[in-house]
TIPA-661213 format. One record per residue: residue number from 0; y, z, x of N, C-alpha, C in turn. Coordinates in steps of 0.1 Angstrom, whole numbers. Layout:
REM TIPA-661213
{NUM,{Y,Z,X},{Y,Z,X},{Y,Z,X}}
...
REM end
This chain:
REM TIPA-661213
{0,{825,1009,1335},{819,997,1338},{829,986,1338}}
{1,{829,977,1348},{838,966,1350},{835,956,1339}}
{2,{846,948,1336},{844,937,1326},{835,927,1332}}
{3,{826,920,1324},{817,910,1328},{824,897,1331}}
{4,{818,888,1338},{824,875,1342},{817,864,1335}}
{5,{824,853,1332},{819,841,1326},{820,830,1336}}
{6,{811,820,1335},{812,808,1344},{824,800,1341}}
{7,{827,790,1350},{837,780,1348},{851,785,1352}}
{8,{852,792,1363},{865,796,1367},{874,785,1371}}
{9,{887,786,1369},{897,775,1373},{900,777,1388}}
{10,{906,766,1393},{910,766,1407},{921,776,1411}}
{11,{929,779,1401},{940,789,1404},{936,803,1400}}
{12,{939,813,1407},{936,827,1404},{945,833,1394}}
{13,{941,843,1388},{949,851,1378},{962,855,1385}}
{14,{961,860,1397},{973,865,1404},{983,853,1407}}
{15,{978,842,1411},{986,830,1414},{993,825,1401}}
{16,{986,825,1390},{992,820,1378},{1003,830,1372}}
{17,{1000,843,1374},{1010,853,1370},{1022,852,1378}}
{18,{1021,849,1391},{1033,848,1400},{1041,835,1395}}
{19,{1034,824,1392},{1041,812,1388},{1048,815,1374}}
{20,{1041,822,1365},{1047,825,1352},{1060,833,1354}}
{21,{1060,842,1363},{1072,850,1365},{1084,842,1370}}
{22,{1080,831,1377},{1091,822,1382},{1096,812,1372}}
{23,{1087,807,1363},{1091,796,1354},{1093,800,1340}}
{24,{1088,812,1336},{1090,816,1322},{1100,827,1321}}
{25,{1109,826,1311},{1119,836,1308},{1111,849,1305}}
{26,{1114,860,1313},{1107,872,1312},{1093,872,1317}}
{27,{1089,861,1322},{1075,860,1328},{1064,861,1317}}
{28,{1068,858,1304},{1058,860,1294},{1061,850,1283}}
{29,{1052,849,1273},{1054,840,1261},{1062,847,1250}}
{30,{1063,860,1251},{1070,868,1240},{1071,882,1244}}
{31,{1070,891,1234},{1071,905,1236},{1058,912,1241}}
{32,{1047,907,1236},{1034,914,1239},{1029,910,1252}}
{33,{1029,920,1262},{1024,917,1275},{1019,930,1281}}
{34,{1011,929,1291},{1005,940,1298},{1013,943,1311}}
{35,{1012,955,1317},{1018,958,1330},{1013,947,1340}}
{36,{1022,944,1349},{1019,933,1358},{1006,933,1365}}
{37,{1002,945,1370},{990,946,1377},{977,943,1369}}
{38,{978,944,1356},{967,943,1347},{968,932,1337}}
{39,{978,923,1339},{981,912,1329},{970,902,1330}}
{40,{968,894,1320},{957,885,1319},{962,871,1316}}
{41,{957,861,1323},{959,847,1319},{946,842,1313}}
{42,{947,838,1301},{935,834,1293},{931,820,1295}}
{43,{918,818,1297},{913,804,1299},{908,799,1285}}
{44,{900,807,1278},{894,802,1266},{890,814,1257}}
{45,{888,811,1244},{883,821,1235},{871,816,1227}}
{46,{861,825,1224},{850,821,1216},{846,833,1208}}
{47,{847,832,1195},{843,842,1186},{852,854,1187}}
{48,{846,866,1191},{854,878,1193},{858,880,1208}}
{49,{855,870,1216},{858,872,1231},{868,862,1236}}
{50,{875,867,1246},{884,859,1254},{879,859,1269}}
{51,{882,848,1276},{878,847,1290},{890,844,1298}}
{52,{892,852,1308},{904,849,1317},{901,838,1327}}
{53,{911,833,1333},{909,823,1343},{901,828,1355}}
{54,{900,841,1357},{892,846,1368},{877,848,1363}}
{55,{874,844,1350},{861,846,1345},{858,859,1338}}
{56,{867,868,1338},{865,881,1332},{864,879,1317}}
{57,{855,887,1311},{853,886,1296},{858,898,1289}}
{58,{865,896,1278},{871,907,1270},{867,906,1256}}
{59,{864,917,1250},{864,918,1235},{878,918,1230}}
{60,{882,909,1222},{896,907,1219},{900,913,1206}}
{61,{909,923,1206},{915,929,1194},{929,926,1192}}
{62,{935,917,1200},{948,912,1198},{948,900,1189}}
{63,{937,891,1190},{935,880,1182},{948,871,1180}}
{64,{954,868,1192},{966,860,1191},{977,866,1184}}
{65,{978,880,1183},{987,887,1175},{984,885,1160}}
{66,{971,883,1157},{967,883,1143},{961,870,1137}}
{67,{965,858,1142},{960,846,1135},{945,844,1135}}
{68,{938,849,1145},{924,845,1146},{914,854,1138}}
{69,{917,855,1125},{909,863,1116},{895,858,1115}}
{70,{892,845,1117},{879,839,1116},{873,839,1130}}
{71,{880,844,1140},{875,843,1154},{880,831,1161}}
{72,{878,831,1174},{883,820,1183},{873,808,1182}}
{73,{879,796,1180},{871,784,1180},{859,784,1170}}
{74,{862,788,1158},{852,788,1148},{847,774,1146}}
{75,{834,771,1147},{829,757,1147},{834,749,1135}}
{76,{836,755,1123},{840,748,1111},{855,744,1112}}
{77,{863,753,1118},{877,750,1120},{878,739,1130}}
{78,{871,740,1141},{872,730,1152},{867,716,1146}}
{79,{856,716,1139},{851,703,1133},{862,697,1124}}
{80,{867,705,1115},{877,699,1106},{890,694,1113}}
{81,{894,701,1123},{906,697,1130},{903,684,1138}}
{82,{892,683,1145},{888,671,1152},{888,659,1143}}
{83,{883,661,1131},{882,650,1121},{897,645,1118}}
{84,{906,655,1115},{919,652,1112},{927,646,1124}}
{85,{924,650,1136},{930,645,1148},{929,629,1148}}
{86,{918,624,1144},{916,610,1144},{924,602,1134}}
{87,{929,610,1124},{937,604,1113},{952,606,1115}}
{88,{956,615,1124},{970,617,1126},{973,632,1126}}
{89,{983,636,1134},{986,650,1135},{998,655,1126}}
{90,{1008,646,1125},{1020,650,1116},{1027,637,1112}}
{91,{1031,637,1100},{1038,625,1093},{1052,628,1088}}
{92,{1055,641,1085},{1067,645,1078},{1066,641,1063}}
{93,{1059,630,1060},{1057,627,1046},{1046,636,1040}}
{94,{1046,635,1026},{1035,642,1019},{1021,637,1024}}
{95,{1012,647,1025},{998,644,1028},{989,652,1020}}
{96,{977,647,1018},{968,654,1008},{964,668,1013}}
{97,{961,670,1026},{957,684,1030},{968,694,1026}}
{98,{980,691,1028},{991,700,1025},{993,702,1010}}
{99,{991,691,1002},{992,693,987},{981,701,982}}
{100,{969,698,986},{957,706,982},{958,721,986}}
{101,{963,723,998},{965,737,1003},{975,745,995}}
{102,{986,738,991},{995,745,982},{989,749,969}}
{103,{981,740,963},{974,744,951},{965,756,953}}
{104,{958,756,965},{949,767,968},{956,781,970}}
{105,{968,780,977},{976,792,978},{980,798,965}}
{106,{985,789,956},{989,793,943},{978,800,935}}
{107,{966,794,936},{954,800,930},{951,814,935}}
{108,{954,817,948},{950,829,954},{961,840,953}}
{109,{973,836,954},{984,846,955},{990,849,942}}
{110,{990,862,937},{995,865,924},{1009,861,921}}
{111,{1018,861,930},{1032,858,927},{1035,843,927}}
{112,{1026,835,932},{1029,821,936},{1028,812,924}}
{113,{1039,805,921},{1039,794,912},{1042,781,920}}
{114,{1049,782,931},{1052,770,940},{1052,775,954}}
{115,{1051,766,963},{1050,769,978},{1060,760,985}}
{116,{1066,766,996},{1074,758,1005},{1068,761,1019}}
{117,{1065,750,1026},{1059,752,1039},{1070,754,1050}}
{118,{1066,762,1059},{1074,764,1072},{1064,765,1083}}
{119,{1069,769,1095},{1059,768,1106},{1056,782,1112}}
{120,{1066,791,1111},{1064,805,1117},{1068,815,1106}}
{121,{1063,828,1109},{1067,839,1100},{1082,841,1100}}
{122,{1088,840,1112},{1103,842,1113},{1110,832,1104}}
{123,{1105,819,1104},{1111,809,1095},{1109,814,1080}}
{124,{1097,819,1077},{1095,822,1063},{1104,833,1058}}
{125,{1105,844,1066},{1113,855,1061},{1128,851,1061}}
{126,{1132,844,1071},{1146,840,1071},{1150,831,1059}}
{127,{1141,821,1056},{1144,812,1045},{1141,818,1031}}
{128,{1132,828,1030},{1131,835,1017},{1143,843,1014}}
{129,{1149,849,1024},{1162,856,1021},{1173,846,1017}}
{130,{1173,835,1023},{1183,824,1020},{1181,820,1005}}
{131,{1169,818,1001},{1166,815,987},{1171,826,978}}
{132,{1168,838,981},{1172,849,973},{1187,850,971}}
{133,{1195,848,982},{1209,848,981},{1214,836,973}}
{134,{1208,825,974},{1212,813,966},{1209,815,952}}
{135,{1198,821,949},{1194,824,935},{1203,834,928}}
{136,{1206,845,935},{1214,856,929},{1229,854,930}}
{137,{1233,846,940},{1248,845,943},{1253,858,950}}
{138,{1244,866,955},{1247,878,962},{1244,877,977}}
{139,{1250,886,985},{1248,884,999},{1240,894,1007}}
{140,{1239,906,1002},{1233,917,1009},{1218,917,1007}}
{141,{1211,923,1018},{1196,925,1017},{1193,939,1020}}
{142,{1182,944,1015},{1177,957,1019},{1164,956,1026}}
{143,{1162,962,1037},{1149,962,1044},{1146,977,1048}}
{144,{1134,979,1053},{1130,993,1056},{1129,996,1071}}
{145,{1133,1007,1075},{1134,1011,1089},{1120,1009,1095}}
{146,{1119,1002,1107},{1107,1000,1114},{1099,988,1109}}
{147,{1104,981,1098},{1097,969,1093},{1100,957,1102}}
{148,{1090,949,1105},{1092,938,1114},{1091,925,1105}}
{149,{1102,918,1105},{1103,905,1098},{1107,893,1107}}
{150,{1101,893,1119},{1104,883,1128},{1117,885,1135}}
{151,{1123,875,1141},{1135,877,1150},{1147,870,1145}}
{152,{1148,866,1132},{1160,861,1126},{1171,872,1126}}
{153,{1183,868,1126},{1194,878,1127},{1194,889,1116}}
{154,{1191,885,1104},{1190,895,1093},{1179,905,1095}}
{155,{1169,902,1103},{1158,911,1105},{1160,921,1116}}
{156,{1170,918,1124},{1172,926,1136},{1181,938,1135}}
{157,{1179,946,1124},{1186,958,1123},{1175,969,1119}}
{158,{1176,981,1126},{1168,992,1122},{1153,989,1124}}
{159,{1149,981,1133},{1135,977,1135},{1128,987,1145}}
{160,{1135,990,1156},{1129,999,1166},{1139,1010,1170}}
{161,{1145,1018,1161},{1154,1028,1165},{1147,1040,1172}}
{162,{1154,1047,1180},{1148,1058,1187},{1151,1071,1179}}
{163,{1158,1070,1168},{1160,1082,1159},{1163,1076,1146}}
{164,{1164,1085,1136},{1166,1080,1122},{1180,1073,1121}}
{165,{1181,1062,1114},{1193,1055,1112},{1203,1062,1103}}
{166,{1215,1058,1103},{1226,1064,1094},{1225,1056,1081}}
{167,{1215,1058,1073},{1212,1050,1061},{1224,1050,1052}}
{168,{1227,1038,1046},{1220,1026,1047},{1223,1017,1058}}
{169,{1230,1022,1068},{1234,1014,1080},{1225,1017,1091}}
{170,{1223,1006,1100},{1214,1008,1111},{1220,1000,1123}}
{171,{1216,1004,1135},{1220,997,1147},{1213,984,1148}}
{172,{1220,974,1154},{1214,961,1157},{1203,963,1168}}
{173,{1192,955,1167},{1181,956,1177},{1182,946,1188}}
{174,{1191,936,1187},{1191,925,1197},{1205,921,1201}}
{175,{1206,917,1213},{1219,910,1217},{1220,897,1209}}
{176,{1232,893,1208},{1235,880,1202},{1235,879,1187}}
{177,{1233,891,1180},{1234,891,1165},{1248,893,1161}}
{178,{1254,885,1153},{1268,887,1149},{1271,900,1142}}
{179,{1281,907,1147},{1284,921,1142},{1287,920,1127}}
{180,{1292,909,1122},{1296,908,1108},{1283,911,1099}}
{181,{1271,908,1104},{1259,910,1095},{1256,925,1093}}
{182,{1262,934,1101},{1258,948,1099},{1261,953,1085}}
{183,{1272,947,1079},{1275,952,1065},{1266,944,1055}}
{184,{1259,934,1059},{1251,927,1049},{1236,931,1049}}
{185,{1232,940,1059},{1219,944,1059},{1218,959,1057}}
{186,{1212,963,1046},{1210,978,1043},{1197,982,1048}}
{187,{1195,994,1052},{1183,999,1058},{1180,1012,1051}}
{188,{1167,1014,1047},{1163,1027,1042},{1149,1031,1048}}
{189,{1146,1043,1048},{1133,1047,1054},{1122,1043,1044}}
{190,{1111,1037,1050},{1099,1033,1043},{1093,1045,1036}}
{191,{1089,1043,1024},{1082,1054,1015},{1091,1064,1010}}
{192,{1105,1063,1012},{1114,1072,1006},{1118,1065,992}}
{193,{1110,1068,982},{1112,1062,969},{1126,1065,963}}
{194,{1130,1077,964},{1143,1081,958},{1154,1074,964}}
{195,{1155,1073,977},{1166,1067,984},{1166,1051,982}}
{196,{1154,1046,982},{1153,1031,980},{1158,1027,966}}
{197,{1154,1034,956},{1159,1032,942},{1174,1034,941}}
{198,{1179,1045,947},{1193,1048,947},{1201,1037,953}}
{199,{1197,1031,965},{1204,1021,971},{1204,1008,963}}
{200,{1192,1005,957},{1191,993,948},{1201,994,937}}
{201,{1202,1005,931},{1211,1007,920},{1226,1007,924}}
{202,{1228,1014,936},{1242,1015,940},{1248,1001,945}}
{203,{1240,993,951},{1245,980,957},{1240,968,948}}
{204,{1236,971,936},{1230,960,928},{1239,948,926}}
{205,{1252,950,925},{1261,938,923},{1262,929,935}}
{206,{1258,934,947},{1259,926,959},{1245,924,965}}
{207,{1235,929,959},{1222,929,966},{1213,918,961}}
{208,{1210,909,971},{1202,897,967},{1187,900,967}}
{209,{1183,907,977},{1168,909,979},{1165,922,986}}
{210,{1153,926,983},{1146,937,991},{1134,931,997}}
{211,{1133,931,1010},{1122,926,1018},{1114,937,1024}}
{212,{1101,936,1022},{1093,948,1026},{1079,943,1031}}
{213,{1075,949,1042},{1061,948,1046},{1053,958,1037}}
{214,{1044,953,1028},{1037,963,1020},{1029,973,1028}}
{215,{1023,968,1038},{1017,977,1049},{1027,975,1060}}
{216,{1035,986,1063},{1045,984,1073},{1040,989,1086}}
{217,{1037,978,1094},{1031,981,1107},{1018,988,1106}}
{218,{1018,1002,1108},{1006,1010,1106},{1007,1020,1095}}
{219,{1018,1018,1087},{1021,1028,1076},{1017,1022,1063}}
{220,{1009,1030,1055},{1004,1025,1042},{1015,1030,1032}}
{221,{1016,1022,1021},{1026,1027,1011},{1021,1039,1004}}
{222,{1031,1048,1002},{1028,1061,994},{1026,1057,980}}
{223,{1018,1065,973},{1016,1063,958},{1029,1062,951}}
{224,{1031,1051,943},{1042,1050,935},{1054,1043,942}}
{225,{1054,1042,955},{1066,1036,962},{1068,1021,959}}
{226,{1058,1013,961},{1059,999,958},{1063,997,943}}
{227,{1056,1005,934},{1059,1003,920},{1073,1007,916}}
{228,{1079,1017,923},{1092,1021,920},{1102,1010,925}}
{229,{1100,1005,937},{1108,994,942},{1108,982,933}}
{230,{1096,979,928},{1094,967,919},{1102,969,906}}
{231,{1101,981,900},{1108,984,888},{1123,983,890}}
{232,{1128,989,901},{1143,988,903},{1148,974,905}}
{233,{1140,966,913},{1144,952,915},{1144,945,902}}
{234,{1134,947,893},{1134,940,880},{1146,944,872}}
{235,{1149,957,872},{1160,962,863},{1173,957,868}}
{236,{1175,955,881},{1188,951,886},{1189,936,890}}
{237,{1178,928,887},{1179,914,890},{1179,911,905}}
{238,{1173,920,913},{1172,918,927},{1158,912,930}}
{239,{1158,902,940},{1145,895,943},{1137,904,953}}
{240,{1125,907,949},{1116,915,957},{1107,906,965}}
{241,{1108,907,978},{1101,898,987},{1091,906,995}}
{242,{1078,902,995},{1068,908,1004},{1067,899,1017}}
{243,{1068,906,1028},{1064,899,1041},{1049,902,1043}}
{244,{1041,892,1039},{1027,893,1040},{1022,884,1052}}
{245,{1030,882,1062},{1026,875,1074},{1014,881,1080}}
{246,{1013,895,1081},{1002,902,1086},{991,904,1076}}
{247,{995,908,1064},{985,912,1054},{979,901,1046}}
{248,{986,889,1045},{981,878,1037},{967,873,1041}}
{249,{958,872,1032},{944,868,1034},{937,877,1043}}
{250,{942,889,1046},{936,898,1055},{931,911,1048}}
{251,{941,917,1041},{937,929,1034},{927,926,1022}}
{252,{929,914,1016},{921,910,1005},{924,895,1004}}
{253,{916,888,996},{918,874,994},{933,871,989}}
{254,{938,879,980},{951,878,975},{961,886,983}}
{255,{958,891,994},{967,898,1003},{970,912,997}}
{256,{981,918,1002},{985,931,998},{988,932,983}}
{257,{992,920,977},{995,920,963},{982,924,955}}
{258,{971,919,959},{958,922,953},{954,936,957}}
{259,{955,939,970},{950,952,975},{957,964,969}}
{260,{971,963,968},{979,974,963},{983,973,948}}
{261,{981,961,942},{983,959,928},{997,959,923}}
{262,{1007,955,932},{1021,954,929},{1025,940,933}}
{263,{1030,932,923},{1033,918,926},{1048,916,928}}
{264,{1052,910,939},{1067,907,942},{1071,894,935}}
{265,{1083,890,937},{1089,878,932},{1086,866,942}}
{266,{1086,869,955},{1083,859,965},{1075,866,976}}
{267,{1068,858,984},{1060,864,995},{1059,854,1006}}
{268,{1058,859,1018},{1057,851,1030},{1043,853,1036}}
{269,{1037,841,1038},{1023,842,1044},{1022,834,1057}}
{270,{1013,837,1066},{1012,830,1078},{1000,836,1086}}
{271,{1000,836,1099},{990,842,1107},{976,838,1103}}
{272,{969,846,1096},{955,845,1094},{951,833,1086}}
{273,{960,827,1078},{956,817,1068},{953,803,1074}}
{274,{957,801,1087},{955,787,1092},{946,787,1104}}
{275,{937,797,1106},{927,796,1116},{932,794,1131}}
{276,{944,799,1133},{950,798,1147},{960,787,1149}}
{277,{963,779,1138},{973,769,1139},{986,773,1133}}
{278,{997,768,1139},{1010,773,1134},{1014,767,1120}}
{279,{1013,776,1110},{1016,773,1097},{1020,786,1089}}
{280,{1030,785,1081},{1034,796,1073},{1039,791,1060}}
{281,{1039,799,1049},{1044,794,1036},{1053,805,1030}}
{282,{1062,801,1022},{1069,809,1012},{1063,806,999}}
{283,{1059,816,992},{1053,814,978},{1061,823,968}}
{284,{1063,818,956},{1070,826,947},{1071,819,933}}
{285,{1079,826,925},{1082,821,911},{1089,808,912}}
{286,{1086,799,902},{1091,786,902},{1106,785,902}}
{287,{1113,794,894},{1127,794,894},{1134,797,907}}
{288,{1127,807,914},{1132,810,928},{1130,799,938}}
{289,{1118,793,937},{1114,783,947},{1123,770,944}}
{290,{1128,769,932},{1136,757,929},{1149,757,936}}
{291,{1153,768,942},{1166,768,950},{1165,759,962}}
{292,{1152,757,967},{1151,749,979},{1153,734,976}}
{293,{1150,730,964},{1153,717,959},{1147,706,968}}
{294,{1154,694,969},{1150,683,977},{1162,674,979}}
{295,{1160,663,987},{1172,655,990},{1177,647,978}}
{296,{1170,648,967},{1175,642,955},{1187,649,948}}
{297,{1189,662,953},{1200,670,948},{1212,670,959}}
{298,{1223,673,954},{1235,673,963},{1233,685,973}}
{299,{1236,683,986},{1234,693,996},{1239,707,993}}
{300,{1251,707,986},{1257,720,983},{1250,727,971}}
{301,{1240,721,965},{1233,727,954},{1219,732,958}}
{302,{1215,732,970},{1202,737,975},{1203,746,986}}
{303,{1193,754,988},{1191,763,1000},{1183,755,1009}}
{304,{1189,750,1020},{1182,741,1029},{1170,748,1036}}
{305,{1159,741,1036},{1147,746,1042},{1138,735,1046}}
{306,{1139,730,1058},{1131,719,1063},{1128,720,1077}}
{307,{1117,714,1082},{1113,715,1096},{1104,703,1099}}
{308,{1104,698,1111},{1097,686,1115},{1082,688,1113}}
{309,{1076,700,1116},{1062,701,1115},{1057,709,1102}}
{310,{1066,711,1093},{1063,719,1081},{1053,711,1073}}
{311,{1041,717,1070},{1031,711,1061},{1024,700,1068}}
{312,{1023,700,1082},{1016,689,1088},{1001,690,1085}}
{313,{995,678,1085},{981,678,1080},{971,685,1089}}
{314,{974,686,1102},{965,692,1112},{964,707,1108}}
{315,{976,714,1107},{975,728,1104},{970,731,1090}}
{316,{973,722,1080},{968,723,1067},{953,722,1066}}
{317,{948,713,1074},{933,711,1075},{926,723,1081}}
{318,{932,728,1091},{927,741,1097},{927,752,1087}}
{319,{938,753,1079},{939,763,1069},{928,762,1058}}
{320,{925,750,1054},{915,747,1044},{901,753,1050}}
{321,{898,750,1063},{886,754,1069},{885,769,1070}}
{322,{896,775,1074},{897,790,1075},{895,797,1061}}
{323,{902,791,1051},{901,797,1038},{887,795,1032}}
{324,{881,784,1035},{867,782,1031},{858,794,1036}}
{325,{860,797,1049},{852,808,1055},{855,821,1049}}
{326,{868,824,1047},{873,837,1042},{869,839,1027}}
{327,{867,828,1020},{863,829,1006},{849,832,1003}}
{328,{841,832,1014},{826,834,1012},{823,848,1008}}
{329,{813,851,1000},{810,864,995},{807,874,1007}}
{330,{812,886,1006},{810,896,1016},{819,897,1027}}
{331,{828,887,1029},{836,887,1041},{845,899,1042}}
{332,{852,902,1031},{861,914,1032},{854,927,1032}}
{333,{842,928,1026},{834,940,1028},{830,942,1042}}
{334,{827,931,1049},{823,932,1063},{835,936,1072}}
{335,{847,930,1069},{859,934,1077},{862,949,1075}}
{336,{860,954,1062},{862,968,1060},{852,976,1068}}
{337,{840,972,1067},{829,980,1074},{831,981,1089}}
{338,{833,969,1095},{834,969,1110},{847,977,1114}}
{339,{858,973,1107},{871,980,1111},{870,995,1108}}
{340,{864,999,1097},{863,1013,1093},{855,1021,1103}}
{341,{844,1015,1108},{836,1021,1117},{843,1023,1131}}
{342,{850,1013,1135},{858,1014,1147},{869,1024,1146}}
{343,{876,1024,1136},{887,1034,1134},{881,1048,1135}}
{344,{871,1051,1127},{865,1064,1127},{860,1068,1141}}
{345,{854,1059,1148},{848,1062,1161},{859,1065,1171}}
{346,{870,1058,1170},{881,1060,1180},{887,1074,1177}}
{347,{889,1078,1165},{894,1091,1162},{884,1102,1166}}
{348,{871,1100,1164},{861,1109,1168},{861,1111,1183}}
{349,{863,1100,1190},{864,1101,1205},{876,1109,1209}}
{350,{887,1108,1203},{898,1116,1206},{895,1131,1203}}
{351,{889,1134,1192},{885,1148,1189},{876,1154,1200}}
{352,{866,1146,1204},{857,1151,1215},{865,1154,1228}}
{353,{875,1146,1231},{882,1147,1243},{894,1157,1242}}
{354,{896,1162,1230},{907,1171,1228},{921,1165,1228}}
{355,{921,1152,1224},{934,1144,1223},{937,1141,1209}}
{356,{950,1141,1206},{954,1138,1192},{955,1123,1189}}
{357,{943,1117,1187},{942,1103,1185},{941,1099,1170}}
{358,{951,1091,1165},{950,1086,1152},{949,1071,1152}}
{359,{940,1066,1143},{939,1052,1141},{945,1048,1127}}
{360,{958,1045,1127},{966,1044,1115},{966,1030,1109}}
{361,{966,1029,1096},{967,1016,1089},{956,1013,1080}}
{362,{951,1001,1080},{940,997,1072},{928,993,1081}}
{363,{916,992,1076},{905,989,1084},{906,975,1091}}
{364,{912,965,1085},{913,952,1092},{924,951,1102}}
{365,{934,960,1101},{945,960,1111},{950,975,1112}}
{366,{950,980,1124},{954,994,1125},{959,996,1139}}
{367,{966,1007,1141},{972,1011,1154},{967,1024,1159}}
{368,{964,1025,1172},{960,1038,1178},{973,1045,1183}}
{369,{975,1057,1178},{987,1064,1182},{982,1078,1186}}
{370,{989,1083,1197},{986,1096,1202},{996,1106,1197}}
{371,{993,1112,1185},{1002,1121,1178},{993,1130,1169}}
{372,{999,1142,1165},{992,1151,1157},{992,1148,1142}}
{373,{1003,1142,1138},{1004,1139,1124},{995,1128,1120}}
{374,{985,1131,1112},{975,1121,1108},{979,1113,1096}}
{375,{990,1116,1089},{995,1109,1077},{1010,1106,1078}}
{376,{1014,1099,1088},{1029,1096,1089},{1032,1086,1077}}
{377,{1044,1087,1072},{1048,1079,1061},{1060,1070,1065}}
{378,{1068,1074,1075},{1080,1067,1079},{1080,1064,1094}}
{379,{1089,1055,1097},{1091,1051,1111},{1094,1063,1120}}
{380,{1102,1072,1116},{1106,1083,1124},{1094,1092,1127}}
{381,{1084,1093,1118},{1072,1100,1120},{1065,1095,1132}}
{382,{1065,1082,1134},{1058,1075,1145},{1064,1077,1158}}
{383,{1077,1082,1158},{1083,1085,1171},{1077,1097,1179}}
{384,{1068,1104,1172},{1060,1115,1178},{1050,1109,1188}}
{385,{1046,1097,1186},{1036,1090,1194},{1039,1091,1209}}
{386,{1029,1095,1217},{1031,1096,1231},{1029,1082,1237}}
{387,{1040,1074,1238},{1039,1060,1242},{1033,1059,1257}}
{388,{1037,1068,1265},{1032,1068,1279},{1017,1069,1279}}
{389,{1011,1079,1271},{997,1080,1270},{991,1068,1264}}
{390,{997,1062,1254},{992,1050,1248},{991,1038,1257}}
{391,{1001,1037,1266},{1001,1027,1276},{990,1029,1286}}
{392,{988,1041,1291},{977,1044,1300},{963,1041,1294}}
{393,{962,1045,1281},{950,1042,1274},{947,1027,1273}}
{394,{957,1019,1270},{955,1005,1268},{951,999,1281}}
{395,{957,1003,1292},{954,997,1305},{940,1000,1309}}
{396,{935,1013,1307},{922,1016,1310},{912,1008,1301}}
{397,{915,1005,1289},{906,997,1281},{906,983,1286}}
{398,{917,977,1290},{917,964,1295},{909,963,1308}}
{399,{910,973,1317},{903,973,1329},{888,972,1326}}
{400,{883,978,1315},{869,979,1311},{865,968,1302}}
{401,{874,958,1299},{870,946,1291},{873,947,1277}}
{402,{882,955,1273},{887,955,1259},{901,951,1259}}
{403,{904,940,1252},{918,935,1253},{927,940,1241}}
{404,{936,949,1245},{946,953,1235},{959,954,1243}}
{405,{970,956,1235},{983,957,1241},{988,972,1238}}
{406,{995,978,1248},{999,992,1246},{1007,994,1234}}
{407,{1003,1004,1226},{1010,1009,1214},{1012,998,1204}}
{408,{1003,989,1203},{1003,978,1193},{991,979,1184}}
{409,{987,968,1177},{977,969,1167},{963,964,1173}}
{410,{953,969,1166},{939,964,1167},{938,955,1155}}
{411,{935,942,1157},{932,933,1147},{917,931,1147}}
{412,{910,931,1135},{896,929,1134},{894,915,1128}}
{413,{884,908,1134},{880,895,1129},{866,895,1123}}
{414,{863,884,1116},{849,883,1110},{839,881,1121}}
{415,{844,878,1133},{835,875,1145},{831,888,1152}}
{416,{838,899,1149},{835,912,1156},{822,917,1150}}
{417,{813,922,1158},{800,927,1154},{798,942,1157}}
{418,{787,947,1152},{784,961,1155},{782,963,1170}}
{419,{777,954,1177},{775,955,1191},{789,956,1198}}
{420,{798,948,1193},{812,949,1198},{818,963,1196}}
{421,{815,968,1184},{820,982,1181},{814,992,1190}}
{422,{801,991,1192},{794,1000,1201},{800,1000,1215}}
{423,{801,988,1220},{807,986,1234},{821,992,1234}}
{424,{829,988,1224},{843,993,1224},{844,1008,1224}}
{425,{836,1014,1216},{836,1029,1215},{832,1036,1229}}
{426,{823,1029,1236},{819,1034,1249},{832,1033,1258}}
{427,{839,1022,1258},{850,1020,1266},{861,1030,1262}}
{428,{864,1031,1249},{874,1041,1244},{871,1055,1250}}
{429,{859,1059,1249},{856,1072,1254},{859,1073,1269}}
{430,{855,1063,1277},{857,1063,1291},{872,1062,1294}}
{431,{879,1054,1286},{894,1053,1288},{901,1066,1286}}
{432,{897,1073,1275},{903,1086,1272},{900,1096,1283}}
{433,{888,1096,1288},{884,1105,1299},{893,1102,1311}}
{434,{895,1089,1314},{903,1086,1326},{917,1090,1324}}
{435,{922,1089,1312},{936,1094,1309},{937,1109,1311}}
{436,{927,1116,1306},{926,1131,1308},{926,1135,1322}}
{437,{919,1127,1330},{917,1131,1344},{929,1126,1352}}
{438,{938,1119,1346},{950,1115,1353},{947,1103,1363}}
{439,{936,1096,1360},{932,1085,1369},{940,1073,1368}}
{440,{947,1071,1356},{955,1059,1354},{969,1062,1358}}
{441,{975,1052,1364},{989,1052,1367},{997,1048,1355}}
{442,{1008,1055,1353},{1017,1051,1342},{1024,1038,1346}}
{443,{1023,1027,1337},{1029,1015,1340},{1044,1016,1339}}
{444,{1051,1007,1346},{1066,1007,1345},{1069,1003,1331}}
{445,{1081,1008,1326},{1085,1004,1313},{1089,990,1312}}
REM end
């Protein structure tokens, strides 16, 4: 079945705008997540669980802006709160009550939080949390885990998307333009390899400032005892343990992965879902660690600099208050579990019916569909088994039928997704898998 159409089409066609984008935008896109050119979408608007293209096509949206729209698109309470704040001002750089009250609220929700520092993006948060750890410890090296995504700062761009296992604890750089000197400052270990992680923390302790970790690493859940062992080793060696909760914060549970998995870090980075679609992120942590950021009342050489023009702006903070009001209501996380769990199970069942090795890996609120036989991968190298070509064909077939996903990426669930959305999605998934089996889909260019 073709995607349905909504009224209010713009004067420019989808194809015309895509052609213009390829001329005026670097790479023809806003970032990394994009569809093959013949099936790419220019979005006009979003409502609840749906997006509408400029050509009027309607999609059930599982990209959710790459995660921020946990309460759905244009939630009336977020819109109302933001409209009210717009009339009072959008940004001041000075202290404002919405930002102060939001910091208090984050501290109440997040187990590790005693103070908060505002930033604007997840990349800002991870980069500056590592700076604080280096300032606090007087050490320079960091340890991350292979396949972990911590934004695009230079320290994060090692061992993120290797095509084979790295030469632990060393890894290849993922991006052009990253100084080669940083290769010796970034240690990389396989996720869920408890023995090697502890060994590296002990071996490099005198130079190791921080261990940064996605507690749910993309679609990989932590193995029993892994986070606990890393926590114990960091405590023993005076290494700062940092959770990258940009994805998991206020999504897996009210208190994020710290609450869901029961292991509390020293610092954590939050963003995406907490601000209802507005650009806002925070670093939260122990008071002594957060004190390294200081303020202009201290000599410049005695602080870890962390400032930005839009950090803590009242518009984003107001949106965050509205979003958190919604997420704090009884039954919200139970509903996310139920809807996401039903969708995951249905996708895997459709794969079994079609004789395809389909796995829906991760957690109910955020998971990834992978075409592989291993149903319990624990490390990045396990995920290399995924048939990316089949994953790309599957995604394109879903988009053609009105389900918006990106090839080999995540399904994000929102509180706006309904059982009817799941029913329709599972119909599309079955049709898409059948089309892939029949060879009806063309393999998109890499």
